[in-house]
N, C-alpha and C positions, 0 to 999 in steps of 0.2 A: 748668161744669167738667167734665170727665168722671171717670166714676168710676175702681178703679183695679181692673186684674184681680184682682190680689192685696191684699185687702184688710189682712190682718194682715204682717211685715216677717218672715219668716226668721228663725230660733233662733240661725243663725248669724250674720245683719244685728244683730239684738239687744244680741246677748255682743259684738262691735265697740264698738257705742255706746255698753256699760257699759263697757267697755274703756278706753274714749276716753275718755271722763268721768273715770276713775280714774286714770288719768294724768293728767290737767288737772288735778284737785282737790291728787295728791302734787305737780306743779313750781309749783302756788302755794303750794302749804305750802314746799315749799324754796325759792321767792324772799321766803317772807316775809308774802305778802295774806292766808295762810290759817292762820293754828294748828291743827297736830291733834294730836291728845293717841299717845301712843304707842301703846295699843289700836288710834286708828285708822287710824296705818298699819303695822302689824303685821294687820289686815283688809283694808287694799288691796292689801298683799301676796298675800296667802294670795288674797284674790279673782283678780286679775292673773295668778296662777298656774295657774287652775284655766281660762280663755279663753288667756291665753299662753305655747303650751310654751315650757319653761326651754332654752338650750342649752347642753344636757353634751355631756360629751366620749365620745366609744363607738369603742370598740377591739375594732376587727376584724385578723380572723385569717384569711389566705388560701392556699393554697397554689399556686401560678402554674408551669405547666408548659410551657415553650413548644416546639415542634419545631425542628431545626435544617432553614433555607431556607436555600438558596445563589441570589440574582439576579446574572446574571453583568452587567458593562457591555457587553458587545456582543454580540448574538442569533446565538444558537449552536442544531447542529441535536442532535437525539437523541444520534450515537454523537459528537462532536465535547464533548461535555458531560458524556457517560459519562467520557469518558478523561482528561474534567480533575478534576472530581469522583466519582468512582465512590470513591476509598478513604475520602474523606470521610463518607461515609454508608450504608458498613460495617452489618449489623446489628449490634449489642449483645451480649453474651452472656444467653443466654435469650428470645432475638427469633426469633421464624419467621419464615419468608420468606412473604407470599401470593402465589395465584401468580390472577389473572384473569378 
């Protein structure tokens, strides 16, 4: 049999195996095949939290700004577009026009 390229498992793999073993043990306790004390259940919970992250509610605040965009249903040339939509695109107070 050929030797392994990596003789040792990565730490993350070992952690996943340990977490799996803890979960299996807790499941056996739940179905009644194994008896665990309160401190053993609590220790298993603490170890699982170290390996598996908890799902927590996260509040995110963001300010979203949208610039007005007009999409015509039919293709128009520049002058036709300007005649129809120029009034809605006038700059607001305090805004400056830029020339390219």
